Jmol script that loads the backbone (N, CA, C; Angstrom):
load data "model"
ATOM      1  N   UNK A   1       0.818  -1.188   0.000  1.00  0.00           N
ATOM      2  CA  UNK A   1       0.000   0.000   0.000  1.00  0.00           C
ATOM      3  C   UNK A   1       0.862   1.253   0.000  1.00  0.00           C
ATOM      4  N   UNK A   2       1.908   1.209   0.762  1.00  0.00           N
ATOM      5  CA  UNK A   2       2.805   2.363   0.832  1.00  0.00           C
ATOM      6  C   UNK A   2       3.491   2.577  -0.508  1.00  0.00           C
ATOM      7  N   UNK A   3       3.900   1.498  -1.149  1.00  0.00           N
ATOM      8  CA  UNK A   3       4.523   1.612  -2.479  1.00  0.00           C
ATOM      9  C   UNK A   3       3.554   2.252  -3.463  1.00  0.00           C
ATOM     10  N   UNK A   4       2.278   1.905  -3.384  1.00  0.00           N
ATOM     11  CA  UNK A   4       1.281   2.488  -4.291  1.00  0.00           C
ATOM     12  C   UNK A   4       1.184   3.994  -4.084  1.00  0.00           C
ATOM     13  N   UNK A   5       1.236   4.440  -2.841  1.00  0.00           N
ATOM     14  CA  UNK A   5       1.200   5.878  -2.553  1.00  0.00           C
ATOM     15  C   UNK A   5       2.475   6.538  -3.091  1.00  0.00           C
ATOM     16  N   UNK A   6       3.608   5.886  -2.909  1.00  0.00           N
ATOM     17  CA  UNK A   6       4.878   6.449  -3.369  1.00  0.00           C
ATOM     18  C   UNK A   6       4.975   6.492  -4.889  1.00  0.00           C
ATOM     19  N   UNK A   7       4.315   5.568  -5.576  1.00  0.00           N
ATOM     20  CA  UNK A   7       4.353   5.551  -7.035  1.00  0.00           C
ATOM     21  C   UNK A   7       3.796   6.829  -7.628  1.00  0.00           C
ATOM     22  N   UNK A   8       2.897   7.477  -6.908  1.00  0.00           N
ATOM     23  CA  UNK A   8       2.343   8.739  -7.388  1.00  0.00           C
ATOM     24  C   UNK A   8       3.429   9.804  -7.518  1.00  0.00           C
ATOM     25  N   UNK A   9       4.533   9.608  -6.818  1.00  0.00           N
ATOM     26  CA  UNK A   9       5.653  10.550  -6.877  1.00  0.00           C
ATOM     27  C   UNK A   9       6.843   9.961  -7.621  1.00  0.00           C
ATOM     28  N   UNK A  10       6.643   8.830  -8.250  1.00  0.00           N
ATOM     29  CA  UNK A  10       7.713   8.129  -8.966  1.00  0.00           C
ATOM     30  C   UNK A  10       8.868   7.780  -8.032  1.00  0.00           C
ATOM     31  N   UNK A  11       8.558   7.518  -6.777  1.00  0.00           N
ATOM     32  CA  UNK A  11       9.554   7.173  -5.764  1.00  0.00           C
ATOM     33  C   UNK A  11       9.582   5.656  -5.554  1.00  0.00           C
ATOM     34  N   UNK A  12       9.844   4.916  -6.582  1.00  0.00           N
ATOM     35  CA  UNK A  12       9.768   3.468  -6.505  1.00  0.00           C
ATOM     36  C   UNK A  12      11.045   2.828  -5.963  1.00  0.00           C
ATOM     37  N   UNK A  13      12.147   3.546  -5.998  1.00  0.00           N
ATOM     38  CA  UNK A  13      13.425   2.971  -5.593  1.00  0.00           C
ATOM     39  C   UNK A  13      13.800   3.259  -4.148  1.00  0.00           C
ATOM     40  N   UNK A  14      12.902   3.828  -3.389  1.00  0.00           N
ATOM     41  CA  UNK A  14      13.173   4.178  -2.001  1.00  0.00           C
ATOM     42  C   UNK A  14      13.162   2.910  -1.151  1.00  0.00           C
ATOM     43  N   UNK A  15      14.204   2.753  -0.338  1.00  0.00           N
ATOM     44  CA  UNK A  15      14.249   1.622   0.589  1.00  0.00           C
ATOM     45  C   UNK A  15      13.342   1.934   1.779  1.00  0.00           C
ATOM     46  N   UNK A  16      12.491   0.974   2.098  1.00  0.00           N
ATOM     47  CA  UNK A  16      11.571   1.143   3.221  1.00  0.00           C
ATOM     48  C   UNK A  16      11.880   0.090   4.263  1.00  0.00           C
ATOM     49  N   UNK A  17      12.167   0.569   5.481  1.00  0.00           N
ATOM     50  CA  UNK A  17      12.427  -0.330   6.603  1.00  0.00           C
ATOM     51  C   UNK A  17      11.473   0.038   7.728  1.00  0.00           C
ATOM     52  N   UNK A  18      11.547  -0.693   8.802  1.00  0.00           N
ATOM     53  CA  UNK A  18      10.701  -0.397   9.953  1.00  0.00           C
ATOM     54  C   UNK A  18      11.042   0.966  10.561  1.00  0.00           C
ATOM     55  N   UNK A  19      12.265   1.441  10.365  1.00  0.00           N
ATOM     56  CA  UNK A  19      12.699   2.731  10.918  1.00  0.00           C
ATOM     57  C   UNK A  19      12.454   3.911   9.985  1.00  0.00           C
ATOM     58  N   UNK A  20      11.978   3.647   8.780  1.00  0.00           N
ATOM     59  CA  UNK A  20      11.712   4.709   7.817  1.00  0.00           C
ATOM     60  C   UNK A  20      10.595   5.609   8.332  1.00  0.00           C
ATOM     61  N   UNK A  21      10.830   6.918   8.277  1.00  0.00           N
ATOM     62  CA  UNK A  21       9.801   7.861   8.710  1.00  0.00           C
ATOM     63  C   UNK A  21       9.013   8.346   7.485  1.00  0.00           C
ATOM     64  N   UNK A  22       7.734   8.579   7.705  1.00  0.00           N
ATOM     65  CA  UNK A  22       6.882   9.030   6.619  1.00  0.00           C
ATOM     66  C   UNK A  22       7.238  10.438   6.168  1.00  0.00           C
ATOM     67  N   UNK A  23       7.561  11.300   7.123  1.00  0.00           N
ATOM     68  CA  UNK A  23       7.828  12.708   6.797  1.00  0.00           C
ATOM     69  C   UNK A  23       9.253  12.922   6.307  1.00  0.00           C
ATOM     70  N   UNK A  24      10.234  12.604   7.132  1.00  0.00           N
ATOM     71  CA  UNK A  24      11.618  12.922   6.788  1.00  0.00           C
ATOM     72  C   UNK A  24      12.188  12.029   5.692  1.00  0.00           C
ATOM     73  N   UNK A  25      11.946  10.725   5.772  1.00  0.00           N
ATOM     74  CA  UNK A  25      12.546   9.802   4.805  1.00  0.00           C
ATOM     75  C   UNK A  25      11.754   9.687   3.507  1.00  0.00           C
ATOM     76  N   UNK A  26      10.428   9.633   3.614  1.00  0.00           N
ATOM     77  CA  UNK A  26       9.597   9.446   2.429  1.00  0.00           C
ATOM     78  C   UNK A  26       9.011  10.748   1.899  1.00  0.00           C
ATOM     79  N   UNK A  27       9.159  11.813   2.688  1.00  0.00           N
ATOM     80  CA  UNK A  27       8.692  13.144   2.291  1.00  0.00           C
ATOM     81  C   UNK A  27       7.198  13.166   1.980  1.00  0.00           C
ATOM     82  N   UNK A  28       6.420  12.396   2.756  1.00  0.00           N
ATOM     83  CA  UNK A  28       4.977  12.371   2.559  1.00  0.00           C
ATOM     84  C   UNK A  28       4.321  13.513   3.315  1.00  0.00           C
ATOM     85  N   UNK A  29       3.278  14.048   2.736  1.00  0.00           N
ATOM     86  CA  UNK A  29       2.503  15.123   3.327  1.00  0.00           C
ATOM     87  C   UNK A  29       1.264  14.534   3.997  1.00  0.00           C
ATOM     88  N   UNK A  30       0.515  15.374   4.685  1.00  0.00           N
ATOM     89  CA  UNK A  30      -0.677  14.899   5.385  1.00  0.00           C
ATOM     90  C   UNK A  30      -1.696  14.290   4.421  1.00  0.00           C
ATOM     91  N   UNK A  31      -1.815  14.829   3.224  1.00  0.00           N
ATOM     92  CA  UNK A  31      -2.758  14.275   2.254  1.00  0.00           C
ATOM     93  C   UNK A  31      -2.357  12.854   1.862  1.00  0.00           C
ATOM     94  N   UNK A  32      -1.066  12.583   1.877  1.00  0.00           N
ATOM     95  CA  UNK A  32      -0.587  11.237   1.565  1.00  0.00           C
ATOM     96  C   UNK A  32      -0.963  10.265   2.674  1.00  0.00           C
ATOM     97  N   UNK A  33      -0.949  10.743   3.900  1.00  0.00           N
ATOM     98  CA  UNK A  33      -1.391   9.899   5.014  1.00  0.00           C
ATOM     99  C   UNK A  33      -2.879   9.615   4.910  1.00  0.00           C
ATOM    100  N   UNK A  34      -3.631  10.590   4.426  1.00  0.00           N
ATOM    101  CA  UNK A  34      -5.066  10.372   4.194  1.00  0.00           C
ATOM    102  C   UNK A  34      -5.252   9.296   3.125  1.00  0.00           C
ATOM    103  N   UNK A  35      -4.474   9.375   2.065  1.00  0.00           N
ATOM    104  CA  UNK A  35      -4.535   8.367   1.001  1.00  0.00           C
ATOM    105  C   UNK A  35      -4.179   6.990   1.546  1.00  0.00           C
ATOM    106  N   UNK A  36      -3.132   6.922   2.340  1.00  0.00           N
ATOM    107  CA  UNK A  36      -2.739   5.660   2.953  1.00  0.00           C
ATOM    108  C   UNK A  36      -3.837   5.148   3.874  1.00  0.00           C
ATOM    109  N   UNK A  37      -4.438   6.029   4.640  1.00  0.00           N
ATOM    110  CA  UNK A  37      -5.547   5.654   5.512  1.00  0.00           C
ATOM    111  C   UNK A  37      -6.709   5.081   4.719  1.00  0.00           C
ATOM    112  N   UNK A  38      -6.992   5.663   3.563  1.00  0.00           N
ATOM    113  CA  UNK A  38      -8.043   5.157   2.694  1.00  0.00           C
ATOM    114  C   UNK A  38      -7.736   3.762   2.184  1.00  0.00           C
ATOM    115  N   UNK A  39      -6.484   3.532   1.850  1.00  0.00           N
ATOM    116  CA  UNK A  39      -6.074   2.201   1.385  1.00  0.00           C
ATOM    117  C   UNK A  39      -6.172   1.176   2.518  1.00  0.00           C
ATOM    118  N   UNK A  40      -5.793   1.580   3.712  1.00  0.00           N
ATOM    119  CA  UNK A  40      -5.919   0.677   4.864  1.00  0.00           C
ATOM    120  C   UNK A  40      -7.380   0.348   5.138  1.00  0.00           C
ATOM    121  N   UNK A  41      -8.251   1.347   5.038  1.00  0.00           N
ATOM    122  CA  UNK A  41      -9.681   1.127   5.265  1.00  0.00           C
ATOM    123  C   UNK A  41     -10.261   0.202   4.198  1.00  0.00           C
ATOM    124  N   UNK A  42      -9.842   0.386   2.957  1.00  0.00           N
ATOM    125  CA  UNK A  42     -10.338  -0.465   1.876  1.00  0.00           C
ATOM    126  C   UNK A  42      -9.900  -1.910   2.074  1.00  0.00           C
ATOM    127  N   UNK A  43      -8.710  -2.096   2.578  1.00  0.00           N
ATOM    128  CA  UNK A  43      -8.169  -3.447   2.776  1.00  0.00           C
ATOM    129  C   UNK A  43      -8.711  -4.109   4.043  1.00  0.00           C
ATOM    130  N   UNK A  44      -8.738  -3.369   5.152  1.00  0.00           N
ATOM    131  CA  UNK A  44      -9.049  -3.967   6.455  1.00  0.00           C
ATOM    132  C   UNK A  44     -10.400  -3.544   7.042  1.00  0.00           C
ATOM    133  N   UNK A  45     -11.057  -2.590   6.430  1.00  0.00           N
ATOM    134  CA  UNK A  45     -12.347  -2.141   6.942  1.00  0.00           C
ATOM    135  C   UNK A  45     -12.213  -1.477   8.304  1.00  0.00           C
ATOM    136  N   UNK A  46     -13.212  -1.676   9.131  1.00  0.00           N
ATOM    137  CA  UNK A  46     -13.265  -1.032  10.449  1.00  0.00           C
ATOM    138  C   UNK A  46     -12.240  -1.596  11.434  1.00  0.00           C
ATOM    139  N   UNK A  47     -11.631  -2.710  11.083  1.00  0.00           N
ATOM    140  CA  UNK A  47     -10.658  -3.319  12.003  1.00  0.00           C
ATOM    141  C   UNK A  47      -9.447  -2.427  12.230  1.00  0.00           C
ATOM    142  N   UNK A  48      -9.092  -1.614  11.234  1.00  0.00           N
ATOM    143  CA  UNK A  48      -7.927  -0.734  11.337  1.00  0.00           C
ATOM    144  C   UNK A  48      -8.388   0.697  11.081  1.00  0.00           C
ATOM    145  N   UNK A  49      -8.435   1.498  12.146  1.00  0.00           N
ATOM    146  CA  UNK A  49      -8.879   2.881  12.044  1.00  0.00           C
ATOM    147  C   UNK A  49      -7.656   3.799  12.141  1.00  0.00           C
ATOM    148  N   UNK A  50      -7.062   4.062  10.996  1.00  0.00           N
ATOM    149  CA  UNK A  50      -5.842   4.855  10.931  1.00  0.00           C
ATOM    150  C   UNK A  50      -6.084   6.293  11.389  1.00  0.00           C
ATOM    151  N   UNK A  51      -7.232   6.855  11.034  1.00  0.00           N
ATOM    152  CA  UNK A  51      -7.545   8.233  11.445  1.00  0.00           C
ATOM    153  C   UNK A  51      -7.607   8.346  12.964  1.00  0.00           C
ATOM    154  N   UNK A  52      -8.214   7.369  13.599  1.00  0.00           N
ATOM    155  CA  UNK A  52      -8.292   7.363  15.060  1.00  0.00           C
ATOM    156  C   UNK A  52      -6.900   7.225  15.677  1.00  0.00           C
ATOM    157  N   UNK A  53      -6.072   6.395  15.071  1.00  0.00           N
ATOM    158  CA  UNK A  53      -4.694   6.226  15.522  1.00  0.00           C
ATOM    159  C   UNK A  53      -3.949   7.556  15.466  1.00  0.00           C
ATOM    160  N   UNK A  54      -4.045   8.248  14.332  1.00  0.00           N
ATOM    161  CA  UNK A  54      -3.355   9.529  14.187  1.00  0.00           C
ATOM    162  C   UNK A  54      -3.912  10.576  15.140  1.00  0.00           C
ATOM    163  N   UNK A  55      -5.216  10.548  15.376  1.00  0.00           N
ATOM    164  CA  UNK A  55      -5.844  11.515  16.277  1.00  0.00           C
ATOM    165  C   UNK A  55      -5.321  11.384  17.703  1.00  0.00           C
ATOM    166  N   UNK A  56      -4.834  10.206  18.056  1.00  0.00           N
ATOM    167  CA  UNK A  56      -4.305   9.985  19.388  1.00  0.00           C
ATOM    168  C   UNK A  56      -2.853  10.392  19.555  1.00  0.00           C
ATOM    169  N   UNK A  57      -2.246  10.895  18.483  1.00  0.00           N
ATOM    170  CA  UNK A  57      -0.841  11.289  18.521  1.00  0.00           C
ATOM    171  C   UNK A  57      -0.691  12.804  18.570  1.00  0.00           C
ATOM    172  N   UNK A  58       0.381  13.249  19.178  1.00  0.00           N
ATOM    173  CA  UNK A  58       0.749  14.663  19.151  1.00  0.00           C
ATOM    174  C   UNK A  58       1.369  14.971  17.788  1.00  0.00           C
ATOM    175  N   UNK A  59       1.411  16.247  17.418  1.00  0.00           N
ATOM    176  CA  UNK A  59       1.958  16.653  16.129  1.00  0.00           C
ATOM    177  C   UNK A  59       3.379  16.127  15.916  1.00  0.00           C
ATOM    178  N   UNK A  60       4.225  16.254  16.923  1.00  0.00           N
ATOM    179  CA  UNK A  60       5.618  15.775  16.805  1.00  0.00           C
ATOM    180  C   UNK A  60       5.671  14.266  16.569  1.00  0.00           C
ATOM    181  N   UNK A  61       4.758  13.534  17.196  1.00  0.00           N
ATOM    182  CA  UNK A  61       4.709  12.081  17.005  1.00  0.00           C
ATOM    183  C   UNK A  61       4.297  11.735  15.580  1.00  0.00           C
ATOM    184  N   UNK A  62       3.388  12.514  15.030  1.00  0.00           N
ATOM    185  CA  UNK A  62       2.971  12.277  13.645  1.00  0.00           C
ATOM    186  C   UNK A  62       4.118  12.595  12.699  1.00  0.00           C
ATOM    187  N   UNK A  63       4.821  13.674  12.953  1.00  0.00           N
ATOM    188  CA  UNK A  63       5.950  14.063  12.100  1.00  0.00           C
ATOM    189  C   UNK A  63       7.030  12.982  12.106  1.00  0.00           C
ATOM    190  N   UNK A  64       7.239  12.338  13.234  1.00  0.00           N
ATOM    191  CA  UNK A  64       8.297  11.326  13.354  1.00  0.00           C
ATOM    192  C   UNK A  64       7.769   9.893  13.261  1.00  0.00           C
ATOM    193  N   UNK A  65       6.539   9.732  12.798  1.00  0.00           N
ATOM    194  CA  UNK A  65       5.927   8.411  12.679  1.00  0.00           C
ATOM    195  C   UNK A  65       6.735   7.525  11.733  1.00  0.00           C
ATOM    196  N   UNK A  66       6.997   6.303  12.181  1.00  0.00           N
ATOM    197  CA  UNK A  66       7.771   5.366  11.368  1.00  0.00           C
ATOM    198  C   UNK A  66       6.869   4.286  10.780  1.00  0.00           C
ATOM    199  N   UNK A  67       7.380   3.649   9.761  1.00  0.00           N
ATOM    200  CA  UNK A  67       6.688   2.513   9.156  1.00  0.00           C
ATOM    201  C   UNK A  67       6.480   1.433  10.215  1.00  0.00           C
ATOM    202  N   UNK A  68       7.470   1.218  11.053  1.00  0.00           N
ATOM    203  CA  UNK A  68       7.372   0.213  12.107  1.00  0.00           C
ATOM    204  C   UNK A  68       6.238   0.491  13.079  1.00  0.00           C
ATOM    205  N   UNK A  69       6.035   1.740  13.424  1.00  0.00           N
ATOM    206  CA  UNK A  69       4.932   2.097  14.321  1.00  0.00           C
ATOM    207  C   UNK A  69       3.591   1.791  13.663  1.00  0.00           C
ATOM    208  N   UNK A  70       3.480   2.080  12.379  1.00  0.00           N
ATOM    209  CA  UNK A  70       2.236   1.783  11.666  1.00  0.00           C
ATOM    210  C   UNK A  70       2.028   0.273  11.569  1.00  0.00           C
ATOM    211  N   UNK A  71       3.075  -0.467  11.268  1.00  0.00           N
ATOM    212  CA  UNK A  71       2.979  -1.922  11.186  1.00  0.00           C
ATOM    213  C   UNK A  71       2.527  -2.496  12.532  1.00  0.00           C
ATOM    214  N   UNK A  72       3.108  -2.005  13.605  1.00  0.00           N
ATOM    215  CA  UNK A  72       2.736  -2.461  14.946  1.00  0.00           C
ATOM    216  C   UNK A  72       1.274  -2.159  15.235  1.00  0.00           C
ATOM    217  N   UNK A  73       0.825  -0.976  14.855  1.00  0.00           N
ATOM    218  CA  UNK A  73      -0.572  -0.600  15.058  1.00  0.00           C
ATOM    219  C   UNK A  73      -1.502  -1.519  14.271  1.00  0.00           C
ATOM    220  N   UNK A  74      -1.230  -1.707  12.994  1.00  0.00           N
ATOM    221  CA  UNK A  74      -2.086  -2.553  12.150  1.00  0.00           C
ATOM    222  C   UNK A  74      -2.103  -3.982  12.675  1.00  0.00           C
ATOM    223  N   UNK A  75      -0.937  -4.523  12.994  1.00  0.00           N
ATOM    224  CA  UNK A  75      -0.863  -5.896  13.517  1.00  0.00           C
ATOM    225  C   UNK A  75      -1.656  -6.023  14.813  1.00  0.00           C
ATOM    226  N   UNK A  76      -1.563  -5.024  15.686  1.00  0.00           N
ATOM    227  CA  UNK A  76      -2.306  -5.046  16.941  1.00  0.00           C
ATOM    228  C   UNK A  76      -3.810  -5.021  16.709  1.00  0.00           C
ATOM    229  N   UNK A  77      -4.256  -4.203  15.763  1.00  0.00           N
ATOM    230  CA  UNK A  77      -5.691  -4.139  15.448  1.00  0.00           C
ATOM    231  C   UNK A  77      -6.186  -5.479  14.910  1.00  0.00           C
ATOM    232  N   UNK A  78      -5.422  -6.079  14.037  1.00  0.00           N
ATOM    233  CA  UNK A  78      -5.830  -7.354  13.440  1.00  0.00           C
ATOM    234  C   UNK A  78      -5.821  -8.473  14.482  1.00  0.00           C
ATOM    235  N   UNK A  79      -4.839  -8.452  15.354  1.00  0.00           N
ATOM    236  CA  UNK A  79      -4.767  -9.449  16.429  1.00  0.00           C
ATOM    237  C   UNK A  79      -5.956  -9.298  17.371  1.00  0.00           C
ATOM    238  N   UNK A  80      -6.285  -8.046  17.692  1.00  0.00           N
ATOM    239  CA  UNK A  80      -7.395  -7.761  18.601  1.00  0.00           C
ATOM    240  C   UNK A  80      -8.728  -8.243  18.026  1.00  0.00           C
ATOM    241  N   UNK A  81      -8.937  -8.058  16.742  1.00  0.00           N
ATOM    242  CA  UNK A  81     -10.203  -8.492  16.152  1.00  0.00           C
ATOM    243  C   UNK A  81     -10.286 -10.020  16.046  1.00  0.00           C
ATOM    244  N   UNK A  82      -9.160 -10.678  15.930  1.00  0.00           N
ATOM    245  CA  UNK A  82      -9.160 -12.150  15.905  1.00  0.00           C
ATOM    246  C   UNK A  82      -9.468 -12.726  17.281  1.00  0.00           C
ATOM    247  N   UNK A  83      -9.072 -12.003  18.328  1.00  0.00           N
ATOM    248  CA  UNK A  83      -9.268 -12.501  19.699  1.00  0.00           C
ATOM    249  C   UNK A  83     -10.704 -12.323  20.178  1.00  0.00           C
ATOM    250  N   UNK A  84     -11.489 -11.533  19.499  1.00  0.00           N
ATOM    251  CA  UNK A  84     -12.869 -11.281  19.924  1.00  0.00           C
ATOM    252  C   UNK A  84     -13.757 -12.438  19.599  1.00  0.00           C
TER     253      UNK A  84
END
end "model"
wireframe off; spacefill off
backbone 0.3
color backbone group
């Protein structure tokens, strides 16, 4: 999903790791996070609420958000829905 968002900027050769930040490393803007959130919603439905996740963060936390933090959040949401 992240690669699809990056393709809009022709950024296909960027290395993405768990420590990659959305803002500093990938140079994504807030609208790109909205696009990513839409892709997550389309894939996972209500199980993964990315907007709610971001709403719980301070501005500095959003600016320094890493791929690993998002992966951890998504995995936690999916695990939680399986346990119900």
